[in-house]
PyMOL Python script that loads the backbone (N, CA, C, O; Angstrom):
from pymol import cmd

cmd.read_pdbstr("""\
ATOM      1  N   UNK A   1      20.381  12.197 -29.131  1.00  0.00           N
ATOM      2  CA  UNK A   1      20.758  10.784 -29.580  1.00  0.00           C
ATOM      3  C   UNK A   1      20.449   9.875 -28.477  1.00  0.00           C
ATOM      4  O   UNK A   1      20.731  10.115 -27.303  1.00  0.00           O
ATOM      5  N   UNK A   2      19.910   8.913 -28.864  1.00  0.00           N
ATOM      6  CA  UNK A   2      19.703   7.879 -27.630  1.00  0.00           C
ATOM      7  C   UNK A   2      20.710   6.800 -27.590  1.00  0.00           C
ATOM      8  O   UNK A   2      21.214   6.227 -28.557  1.00  0.00           O
ATOM      9  N   UNK A   3      20.942   6.595 -26.272  1.00  0.00           N
ATOM     10  CA  UNK A   3      21.994   5.601 -26.025  1.00  0.00           C
ATOM     11  C   UNK A   3      21.722   4.234 -26.594  1.00  0.00           C
ATOM     12  O   UNK A   3      20.574   3.803 -26.489  1.00  0.00           O
ATOM     13  N   UNK A   4      22.583   3.547 -27.146  1.00  0.00           N
ATOM     14  CA  UNK A   4      22.584   2.051 -27.518  1.00  0.00           C
ATOM     15  C   UNK A   4      22.824   1.067 -26.348  1.00  0.00           C
ATOM     16  O   UNK A   4      23.656   1.365 -25.491  1.00  0.00           O
ATOM     17  N   UNK A   5      22.135  -0.089 -26.275  1.00  0.00           N
ATOM     18  CA  UNK A   5      22.112  -1.035 -25.145  1.00  0.00           C
ATOM     19  C   UNK A   5      23.490  -1.697 -25.467  1.00  0.00           C
ATOM     20  O   UNK A   5      23.990  -1.709 -26.592  1.00  0.00           O
ATOM     21  N   UNK A   6      24.038  -2.242 -24.358  1.00  0.00           N
ATOM     22  CA  UNK A   6      25.260  -3.274 -24.471  1.00  0.00           C
ATOM     23  C   UNK A   6      24.693  -4.604 -25.082  1.00  0.00           C
ATOM     24  O   UNK A   6      23.875  -5.256 -24.433  1.00  0.00           O
ATOM     25  N   UNK A   7      25.111  -5.016 -26.315  1.00  0.00           N
ATOM     26  CA  UNK A   7      24.672  -6.253 -26.609  1.00  0.00           C
ATOM     27  C   UNK A   7      25.650  -7.289 -26.956  1.00  0.00           C
ATOM     28  O   UNK A   7      26.797  -6.910 -27.194  1.00  0.00           O
ATOM     29  N   UNK A   8      25.364  -8.587 -27.025  1.00  0.00           N
ATOM     30  CA  UNK A   8      26.379  -9.553 -27.472  1.00  0.00           C
ATOM     31  C   UNK A   8      26.157  -9.671 -28.901  1.00  0.00           C
ATOM     32  O   UNK A   8      25.232  -9.099 -29.477  1.00  0.00           O
ATOM     33  N   UNK A   9      27.185 -10.567 -29.585  1.00  0.00           N
ATOM     34  CA  UNK A   9      26.781 -10.806 -31.257  1.00  0.00           C
ATOM     35  C   UNK A   9      25.712 -11.578 -31.363  1.00  0.00           C
ATOM     36  O   UNK A   9      24.931 -11.417 -32.301  1.00  0.00           O
ATOM     37  N   UNK A  10      25.517 -12.537 -30.411  1.00  0.00           N
ATOM     38  CA  UNK A  10      24.260 -13.346 -30.664  1.00  0.00           C
ATOM     39  C   UNK A  10      23.155 -12.583 -30.537  1.00  0.00           C
ATOM     40  O   UNK A  10      22.200 -12.983 -31.205  1.00  0.00           O
ATOM     41  N   UNK A  11      22.957 -11.483 -29.809  1.00  0.00           N
ATOM     42  CA  UNK A  11      21.895 -10.688 -29.391  1.00  0.00           C
ATOM     43  C   UNK A  11      21.566 -10.204 -30.921  1.00  0.00           C
ATOM     44  O   UNK A  11      20.533 -10.484 -31.530  1.00  0.00           O
ATOM     45  N   UNK A  12      22.784  -9.328 -31.477  1.00  0.00           N
ATOM     46  CA  UNK A  12      22.693  -8.671 -32.453  1.00  0.00           C
ATOM     47  C   UNK A  12      22.121  -9.412 -33.924  1.00  0.00           C
ATOM     48  O   UNK A  12      21.364  -8.950 -34.778  1.00  0.00           O
ATOM     49  N   UNK A  13      22.798 -10.728 -33.844  1.00  0.00           N
ATOM     50  CA  UNK A  13      22.133 -11.656 -35.038  1.00  0.00           C
ATOM     51  C   UNK A  13      20.659 -12.183 -34.686  1.00  0.00           C
ATOM     52  O   UNK A  13      20.006 -12.756 -35.558  1.00  0.00           O
ATOM     53  N   UNK A  14      20.260 -12.028 -33.689  1.00  0.00           N
ATOM     54  CA  UNK A  14      18.681 -12.677 -33.501  1.00  0.00           C
ATOM     55  C   UNK A  14      17.812 -11.361 -33.913  1.00  0.00           C
ATOM     56  O   UNK A  14      16.774 -11.451 -34.570  1.00  0.00           O
ATOM     57  N   UNK A  15      18.325 -10.198 -33.476  1.00  0.00           N
ATOM     58  CA  UNK A  15      17.764  -8.886 -33.716  1.00  0.00           C
ATOM     59  C   UNK A  15      17.574  -8.542 -35.375  1.00  0.00           C
ATOM     60  O   UNK A  15      16.578  -8.121 -35.965  1.00  0.00           O
ATOM     61  N   UNK A  16      18.976  -8.901 -35.910  1.00  0.00           N
ATOM     62  CA  UNK A  16      18.710  -8.833 -37.470  1.00  0.00           C
ATOM     63  C   UNK A  16      17.763  -9.941 -38.240  1.00  0.00           C
ATOM     64  O   UNK A  16      17.103  -9.732 -39.258  1.00  0.00           O
ATOM     65  N   UNK A  17      17.852 -11.050 -37.574  1.00  0.00           N
ATOM     66  CA  UNK A  17      16.902 -12.007 -38.050  1.00  0.00           C
ATOM     67  C   UNK A  17      15.491 -11.760 -38.297  1.00  0.00           C
ATOM     68  O   UNK A  17      14.801 -12.164 -39.233  1.00  0.00           O
ATOM     69  N   UNK A  18      15.150 -10.974 -37.231  1.00  0.00           N
ATOM     70  CA  UNK A  18      13.600 -10.507 -37.294  1.00  0.00           C
ATOM     71  C   UNK A  18      13.524  -9.470 -38.318  1.00  0.00           C
ATOM     72  O   UNK A  18      12.359  -9.124 -38.519  1.00  0.00           O
ATOM     73  N   UNK A  19      14.413  -8.847 -39.047  1.00  0.00           N
ATOM     74  CA  UNK A  19      14.085  -7.927 -40.296  1.00  0.00           C
ATOM     75  C   UNK A  19      14.396  -8.819 -41.308  1.00  0.00           C
ATOM     76  O   UNK A  19      14.199  -8.196 -42.351  1.00  0.00           O
ATOM     77  N   UNK A  20      14.794  -9.997 -41.583  1.00  0.00           N
ATOM     78  CA  UNK A  20      15.001 -10.507 -42.847  1.00  0.00           C
ATOM     79  C   UNK A  20      16.445 -10.948 -42.917  1.00  0.00           C
ATOM     80  O   UNK A  20      16.616 -11.787 -43.801  1.00  0.00           O
ATOM     81  N   UNK A  21      17.518 -10.628 -42.249  1.00  0.00           N
ATOM     82  CA  UNK A  21      18.938 -10.746 -42.440  1.00  0.00           C
ATOM     83  C   UNK A  21      18.845 -12.450 -42.114  1.00  0.00           C
ATOM     84  O   UNK A  21      18.126 -12.911 -41.228  1.00  0.00           O
ATOM     85  N   UNK A  22      19.692 -13.249 -42.983  1.00  0.00           N
ATOM     86  CA  UNK A  22      20.289 -14.535 -42.665  1.00  0.00           C
ATOM     87  C   UNK A  22      21.818 -14.711 -42.849  1.00  0.00           C
ATOM     88  O   UNK A  22      22.534 -14.215 -43.719  1.00  0.00           O
ATOM     89  N   UNK A  23      22.178 -15.606 -41.734  1.00  0.00           N
ATOM     90  CA  UNK A  23      23.574 -15.915 -41.830  1.00  0.00           C
ATOM     91  C   UNK A  23      24.189 -16.721 -43.243  1.00  0.00           C
ATOM     92  O   UNK A  23      23.828 -17.872 -43.488  1.00  0.00           O
ATOM     93  N   UNK A  24      24.965 -16.126 -43.960  1.00  0.00           N
ATOM     94  CA  UNK A  24      25.232 -16.877 -45.166  1.00  0.00           C
ATOM     95  C   UNK A  24      26.471 -17.742 -44.947  1.00  0.00           C
ATOM     96  O   UNK A  24      26.500 -18.813 -45.553  1.00  0.00           O
ATOM     97  N   UNK A  25      27.479 -17.424 -44.174  1.00  0.00           N
ATOM     98  CA  UNK A  25      28.454 -18.088 -43.860  1.00  0.00           C
ATOM     99  C   UNK A  25      29.297 -17.840 -42.661  1.00  0.00           C
ATOM    100  O   UNK A  25      29.346 -16.636 -42.408  1.00  0.00           O
ATOM    101  N   UNK A  26      29.970 -18.575 -41.848  1.00  0.00           N
ATOM    102  CA  UNK A  26      30.662 -18.269 -40.627  1.00  0.00           C
ATOM    103  C   UNK A  26      32.085 -18.650 -40.851  1.00  0.00           C
ATOM    104  O   UNK A  26      32.451 -19.774 -41.193  1.00  0.00           O
ATOM    105  N   UNK A  27      32.879 -17.594 -40.623  1.00  0.00           N
ATOM    106  CA  UNK A  27      34.373 -17.781 -40.789  1.00  0.00           C
ATOM    107  C   UNK A  27      35.142 -17.392 -39.342  1.00  0.00           C
ATOM    108  O   UNK A  27      35.213 -16.221 -38.967  1.00  0.00           O
ATOM    109  N   UNK A  28      35.613 -18.323 -38.704  1.00  0.00           N
ATOM    110  CA  UNK A  28      35.979 -18.422 -37.450  1.00  0.00           C
ATOM    111  C   UNK A  28      34.658 -17.801 -36.530  1.00  0.00           C
ATOM    112  O   UNK A  28      33.507 -18.225 -36.632  1.00  0.00           O
ATOM    113  N   UNK A  29      35.036 -16.853 -35.740  1.00  0.00           N
ATOM    114  CA  UNK A  29      33.938 -16.137 -34.995  1.00  0.00           C
ATOM    115  C   UNK A  29      33.196 -15.263 -35.762  1.00  0.00           C
ATOM    116  O   UNK A  29      32.297 -14.756 -35.092  1.00  0.00           O
ATOM    117  N   UNK A  30      33.231 -14.818 -37.138  1.00  0.00           N
ATOM    118  CA  UNK A  30      32.594 -13.910 -37.553  1.00  0.00           C
ATOM    119  C   UNK A  30      31.590 -14.615 -38.338  1.00  0.00           C
ATOM    120  O   UNK A  30      31.798 -15.677 -38.925  1.00  0.00           O
ATOM    121  N   UNK A  31      30.407 -13.922 -38.318  1.00  0.00           N
ATOM    122  CA  UNK A  31      29.232 -14.519 -38.772  1.00  0.00           C
ATOM    123  C   UNK A  31      28.768 -13.376 -39.954  1.00  0.00           C
ATOM    124  O   UNK A  31      28.594 -12.186 -39.694  1.00  0.00           O
ATOM    125  N   UNK A  32      28.609 -13.963 -41.258  1.00  0.00           N
ATOM    126  CA  UNK A  32      28.250 -12.689 -42.131  1.00  0.00           C
ATOM    127  C   UNK A  32      26.769 -13.009 -42.697  1.00  0.00           C
ATOM    128  O   UNK A  32      26.341 -14.084 -43.116  1.00  0.00           O
ATOM    129  N   UNK A  33      26.209 -11.943 -42.602  1.00  0.00           N
ATOM    130  CA  UNK A  33      24.748 -11.741 -42.660  1.00  0.00           C
ATOM    131  C   UNK A  33      24.251 -11.061 -44.069  1.00  0.00           C
ATOM    132  O   UNK A  33      24.901 -10.096 -44.473  1.00  0.00           O
ATOM    133  N   UNK A  34      23.437 -11.392 -44.624  1.00  0.00           N
ATOM    134  CA  UNK A  34      22.911 -10.705 -45.854  1.00  0.00           C
ATOM    135  C   UNK A  34      21.339 -10.795 -45.924  1.00  0.00           C
ATOM    136  O   UNK A  34      20.669 -11.820 -45.800  1.00  0.00           O
ATOM    137  N   UNK A  35      20.964  -9.729 -46.110  1.00  0.00           N
ATOM    138  CA  UNK A  35      19.586  -9.410 -46.677  1.00  0.00           C
ATOM    139  C   UNK A  35      18.818  -9.644 -47.833  1.00  0.00           C
ATOM    140  O   UNK A  35      19.457  -9.252 -48.810  1.00  0.00           O
ATOM    141  N   UNK A  36      17.794 -10.081 -48.129  1.00  0.00           N
ATOM    142  CA  UNK A  36      17.405 -10.230 -49.528  1.00  0.00           C
ATOM    143  C   UNK A  36      17.494  -8.995 -50.546  1.00  0.00           C
ATOM    144  O   UNK A  36      17.357  -9.061 -51.768  1.00  0.00           O
ATOM    145  N   UNK A  37      17.757  -7.843 -49.766  1.00  0.00           N
ATOM    146  CA  UNK A  37      17.990  -6.705 -50.757  1.00  0.00           C
ATOM    147  C   UNK A  37      19.366  -6.442 -51.009  1.00  0.00           C
ATOM    148  O   UNK A  37      19.723  -5.464 -51.667  1.00  0.00           O
ATOM    149  N   UNK A  38      20.200  -7.315 -50.489  1.00  0.00           N
ATOM    150  CA  UNK A  38      21.684  -7.337 -50.873  1.00  0.00           C
ATOM    151  C   UNK A  38      22.537  -6.475 -49.799  1.00  0.00           C
ATOM    152  O   UNK A  38      23.740  -6.283 -49.972  1.00  0.00           O
ATOM    153  N   UNK A  39      21.772  -5.923 -48.577  1.00  0.00           N
ATOM    154  CA  UNK A  39      22.585  -5.613 -47.329  1.00  0.00           C
ATOM    155  C   UNK A  39      23.267  -6.453 -46.885  1.00  0.00           C
ATOM    156  O   UNK A  39      22.922  -7.622 -46.713  1.00  0.00           O
ATOM    157  N   UNK A  40      24.485  -5.908 -46.601  1.00  0.00           N
ATOM    158  CA  UNK A  40      25.474  -7.228 -45.572  1.00  0.00           C
ATOM    159  C   UNK A  40      25.986  -6.668 -44.786  1.00  0.00           C
ATOM    160  O   UNK A  40      26.003  -5.437 -44.782  1.00  0.00           O
ATOM    161  N   UNK A  41      26.577  -7.420 -43.855  1.00  0.00           N
ATOM    162  CA  UNK A  41      27.360  -7.123 -42.523  1.00  0.00           C
ATOM    163  C   UNK A  41      27.976  -8.347 -41.927  1.00  0.00           C
ATOM    164  O   UNK A  41      27.604  -9.494 -42.178  1.00  0.00           O
ATOM    165  N   UNK A  42      28.908  -8.029 -41.148  1.00  0.00           N
ATOM    166  CA  UNK A  42      29.611  -8.993 -40.539  1.00  0.00           C
ATOM    167  C   UNK A  42      29.436  -8.683 -38.902  1.00  0.00           C
ATOM    168  O   UNK A  42      29.557  -7.575 -38.380  1.00  0.00           O
ATOM    169  N   UNK A  43      29.119  -9.944 -38.224  1.00  0.00           N
ATOM    170  CA  UNK A  43      29.016  -9.847 -36.656  1.00  0.00           C
ATOM    171  C   UNK A  43      29.918 -10.724 -36.058  1.00  0.00           C
ATOM    172  O   UNK A  43      29.791 -11.919 -36.324  1.00  0.00           O
ATOM    173  N   UNK A  44      31.005 -10.286 -35.129  1.00  0.00           N
ATOM    174  CA  UNK A  44      31.731 -11.105 -34.454  1.00  0.00           C
ATOM    175  C   UNK A  44      30.906 -11.919 -33.218  1.00  0.00           C
ATOM    176  O   UNK A  44      30.083 -11.297 -32.546  1.00  0.00           O
ATOM    177  N   UNK A  45      31.088 -12.873 -33.049  1.00  0.00           N
ATOM    178  CA  UNK A  45      30.418 -13.858 -31.889  1.00  0.00           C
ATOM    179  C   UNK A  45      31.560 -14.230 -31.081  1.00  0.00           C
ATOM    180  O   UNK A  45      32.243 -15.193 -31.425  1.00  0.00           O
ATOM    181  N   UNK A  46      31.882 -13.454 -29.867  1.00  0.00           N
ATOM    182  CA  UNK A  46      32.781 -14.089 -28.957  1.00  0.00           C
ATOM    183  C   UNK A  46      31.942 -14.230 -27.487  1.00  0.00           C
ATOM    184  O   UNK A  46      31.209 -13.355 -27.026  1.00  0.00           O
ATOM    185  N   UNK A  47      32.182 -15.336 -26.964  1.00  0.00           N
ATOM    186  CA  UNK A  47      31.221 -15.839 -25.769  1.00  0.00           C
ATOM    187  C   UNK A  47      31.400 -14.982 -24.720  1.00  0.00           C
ATOM    188  O   UNK A  47      32.526 -14.944 -24.225  1.00  0.00           O
ATOM    189  N   UNK A  48      30.427 -14.195 -24.212  1.00  0.00           N
ATOM    190  CA  UNK A  48      30.600 -13.478 -22.932  1.00  0.00           C
ATOM    191  C   UNK A  48      30.886 -12.041 -23.239  1.00  0.00           C
ATOM    192  O   UNK A  48      30.674 -11.213 -22.353  1.00  0.00           O
ATOM    193  N   UNK A  49      31.423 -11.597 -24.598  1.00  0.00           N
ATOM    194  CA  UNK A  49      31.833 -10.406 -24.842  1.00  0.00           C
ATOM    195  C   UNK A  49      30.808  -9.402 -25.531  1.00  0.00           C
ATOM    196  O   UNK A  49      29.985  -9.870 -26.319  1.00  0.00           O
ATOM    197  N   UNK A  50      30.826  -8.223 -25.299  1.00  0.00           N
ATOM    198  CA  UNK A  50      29.770  -7.370 -25.872  1.00  0.00           C
ATOM    199  C   UNK A  50      30.453  -6.555 -27.096  1.00  0.00           C
ATOM    200  O   UNK A  50      31.646  -6.279 -27.222  1.00  0.00           O
ATOM    201  N   UNK A  51      29.511  -6.283 -27.856  1.00  0.00           N
ATOM    202  CA  UNK A  51      29.937  -5.549 -29.175  1.00  0.00           C
ATOM    203  C   UNK A  51      30.075  -4.137 -28.566  1.00  0.00           C
ATOM    204  O   UNK A  51      29.414  -3.615 -27.669  1.00  0.00           O
ATOM    205  N   UNK A  52      31.101  -3.661 -29.283  1.00  0.00           N
ATOM    206  CA  UNK A  52      31.646  -2.049 -28.715  1.00  0.00           C
ATOM    207  C   UNK A  52      30.856  -1.283 -29.480  1.00  0.00           C
ATOM    208  O   UNK A  52      30.075  -1.815 -30.269  1.00  0.00           O
ATOM    209  N   UNK A  53      30.951   0.169 -29.346  1.00  0.00           N
ATOM    210  CA  UNK A  53      29.905   0.909 -29.706  1.00  0.00           C
ATOM    211  C   UNK A  53      30.180   1.424 -31.005  1.00  0.00           C
ATOM    212  O   UNK A  53      29.271   1.731 -31.777  1.00  0.00           O
ATOM    213  N   UNK A  54      31.483   1.543 -31.309  1.00  0.00           N
ATOM    214  CA  UNK A  54      31.993   1.749 -32.774  1.00  0.00           C
ATOM    215  C   UNK A  54      31.179   0.906 -33.545  1.00  0.00           C
ATOM    216  O   UNK A  54      30.180   1.244 -34.180  1.00  0.00           O
ATOM    217  N   UNK A  55      31.805  -0.523 -33.424  1.00  0.00           N
ATOM    218  CA  UNK A  55      31.304  -1.669 -34.125  1.00  0.00           C
ATOM    219  C   UNK A  55      29.852  -1.773 -34.379  1.00  0.00           C
ATOM    220  O   UNK A  55      29.307  -2.238 -35.381  1.00  0.00           O
ATOM    221  N   UNK A  56      29.310  -1.272 -33.323  1.00  0.00           N
ATOM    222  CA  UNK A  56      27.682  -1.532 -33.092  1.00  0.00           C
ATOM    223  C   UNK A  56      26.920  -0.427 -34.374  1.00  0.00           C
ATOM    224  O   UNK A  56      25.938  -0.645 -35.084  1.00  0.00           O
ATOM    225  N   UNK A  57      27.752   0.693 -34.309  1.00  0.00           N
ATOM    226  CA  UNK A  57      27.532   1.785 -34.884  1.00  0.00           C
ATOM    227  C   UNK A  57      27.729   1.364 -36.586  1.00  0.00           C
ATOM    228  O   UNK A  57      26.865   1.686 -37.401  1.00  0.00           O
ATOM    229  N   UNK A  58      28.796   0.718 -36.929  1.00  0.00           N
ATOM    230  CA  UNK A  58      29.298   0.330 -38.066  1.00  0.00           C
ATOM    231  C   UNK A  58      28.103  -0.726 -38.623  1.00  0.00           C
ATOM    232  O   UNK A  58      27.581  -0.584 -39.729  1.00  0.00           O
ATOM    233  N   UNK A  59      27.740  -1.846 -37.648  1.00  0.00           N
ATOM    234  CA  UNK A  59      26.930  -2.746 -38.243  1.00  0.00           C
ATOM    235  C   UNK A  59      25.607  -2.008 -38.515  1.00  0.00           C
ATOM    236  O   UNK A  59      25.035  -2.251 -39.578  1.00  0.00           O
ATOM    237  N   UNK A  60      25.047  -1.091 -37.611  1.00  0.00           N
ATOM    238  CA  UNK A  60      23.908  -0.511 -38.238  1.00  0.00           C
ATOM    239  C   UNK A  60      24.021   0.190 -39.316  1.00  0.00           C
ATOM    240  O   UNK A  60      23.066   0.106 -40.088  1.00  0.00           O
ATOM    241  N   UNK A  61      25.054   0.985 -39.678  1.00  0.00           N
ATOM    242  CA  UNK A  61      25.163   1.701 -40.791  1.00  0.00           C
ATOM    243  C   UNK A  61      25.162   0.707 -42.072  1.00  0.00           C
ATOM    244  O   UNK A  61      24.573   1.021 -43.106  1.00  0.00           O
ATOM    245  N   UNK A  62      25.848  -0.486 -41.931  1.00  0.00           N
ATOM    246  CA  UNK A  62      25.669  -1.265 -42.786  1.00  0.00           C
ATOM    247  C   UNK A  62      24.512  -1.940 -43.120  1.00  0.00           C
ATOM    248  O   UNK A  62      24.478  -2.528 -44.201  1.00  0.00           O
ATOM    249  N   UNK A  63      23.507  -1.958 -42.343  1.00  0.00           N
ATOM    250  CA  UNK A  63      22.223  -2.336 -42.293  1.00  0.00           C
ATOM    251  C   UNK A  63      21.121  -1.234 -42.581  1.00  0.00           C
ATOM    252  O   UNK A  63      19.924  -1.418 -42.803  1.00  0.00           O
ATOM    253  N   UNK A  64      21.666  -0.310 -42.534  1.00  0.00           N
ATOM    254  CA  UNK A  64      20.847   1.061 -43.011  1.00  0.00           C
ATOM    255  C   UNK A  64      19.535   1.145 -41.960  1.00  0.00           C
ATOM    256  O   UNK A  64      18.409   1.532 -42.270  1.00  0.00           O
ATOM    257  N   UNK A  65      19.933   0.726 -40.767  1.00  0.00           N
ATOM    258  CA  UNK A  65      19.112   0.851 -39.424  1.00  0.00           C
ATOM    259  C   UNK A  65      19.308   1.966 -38.776  1.00  0.00           C
ATOM    260  O   UNK A  65      20.486   2.317 -38.709  1.00  0.00           O
ATOM    261  N   UNK A  66      18.395   2.750 -38.191  1.00  0.00           N
ATOM    262  CA  UNK A  66      18.900   3.908 -37.210  1.00  0.00           C
ATOM    263  C   UNK A  66      18.561   3.235 -35.693  1.00  0.00           C
ATOM    264  O   UNK A  66      17.795   2.287 -35.520  1.00  0.00           O
ATOM    265  N   UNK A  67      19.301   3.938 -34.650  1.00  0.00           N
ATOM    266  CA  UNK A  67      19.214   3.522 -33.192  1.00  0.00           C
ATOM    267  C   UNK A  67      17.846   2.885 -32.890  1.00  0.00           C
ATOM    268  O   UNK A  67      17.681   1.744 -32.460  1.00  0.00           O
ATOM    269  N   UNK A  68      16.844   3.828 -33.191  1.00  0.00           N
ATOM    270  CA  UNK A  68      15.602   3.421 -32.754  1.00  0.00           C
ATOM    271  C   UNK A  68      14.939   2.410 -33.158  1.00  0.00           C
ATOM    272  O   UNK A  68      14.099   1.880 -32.431  1.00  0.00           O
ATOM    273  N   UNK A  69      15.197   1.997 -34.332  1.00  0.00           N
ATOM    274  CA  UNK A  69      14.842   0.625 -34.880  1.00  0.00           C
ATOM    275  C   UNK A  69      15.318  -0.324 -34.313  1.00  0.00           C
ATOM    276  O   UNK A  69      14.659  -1.285 -33.918  1.00  0.00           O
ATOM    277  N   UNK A  70      16.879  -0.146 -34.161  1.00  0.00           N
ATOM    278  CA  UNK A  70      17.191  -1.472 -33.801  1.00  0.00           C
ATOM    279  C   UNK A  70      16.975  -1.589 -31.947  1.00  0.00           C
ATOM    280  O   UNK A  70      17.174  -2.680 -31.411  1.00  0.00           O
ATOM    281  N   UNK A  71      16.632  -0.578 -31.249  1.00  0.00           N
ATOM    282  CA  UNK A  71      16.172  -0.789 -29.958  1.00  0.00           C
ATOM    283  C   UNK A  71      14.911  -1.776 -29.866  1.00  0.00           C
ATOM    284  O   UNK A  71      14.753  -2.724 -29.097  1.00  0.00           O
ATOM    285  N   UNK A  72      14.035  -1.274 -30.892  1.00  0.00           N
ATOM    286  CA  UNK A  72      12.982  -1.897 -30.982  1.00  0.00           C
ATOM    287  C   UNK A  72      12.921  -3.417 -31.258  1.00  0.00           C
ATOM    288  O   UNK A  72      11.892  -4.045 -31.011  1.00  0.00           O
ATOM    289  N   UNK A  73      14.049  -4.023 -31.781  1.00  0.00           N
ATOM    290  CA  UNK A  73      14.342  -5.497 -32.249  1.00  0.00           C
ATOM    291  C   UNK A  73      14.771  -6.086 -31.123  1.00  0.00           C
ATOM    292  O   UNK A  73      14.510  -7.260 -30.860  1.00  0.00           O
ATOM    293  N   UNK A  74      15.537  -5.233 -30.291  1.00  0.00           N
ATOM    294  CA  UNK A  74      16.267  -6.115 -28.973  1.00  0.00           C
ATOM    295  C   UNK A  74      15.040  -6.424 -28.230  1.00  0.00           C
ATOM    296  O   UNK A  74      15.098  -7.065 -27.181  1.00  0.00           O
TER     297      UNK A  74
END
""", "prot")
cmd.dss("prot")
cmd.show_as("cartoon", "prot")
cmd.util.cbc("prot")
cmd.orient("prot")
């Protein structure tokens, strides 16, 4: 199992936009993203804070991405 990098919410959103996700709404600090094939996820964006490993794993699961695909996007 490869180790995931430490990333911020903005970096996650930028990576997901590369594969077709778009922000559909923002509620407070939570950005809701959707792909045209109806995959959805929520990414919290707090300035200067990184996404925890558990939350990042859940985002990847929601987006149906594996760790290696995500590493290539970053």
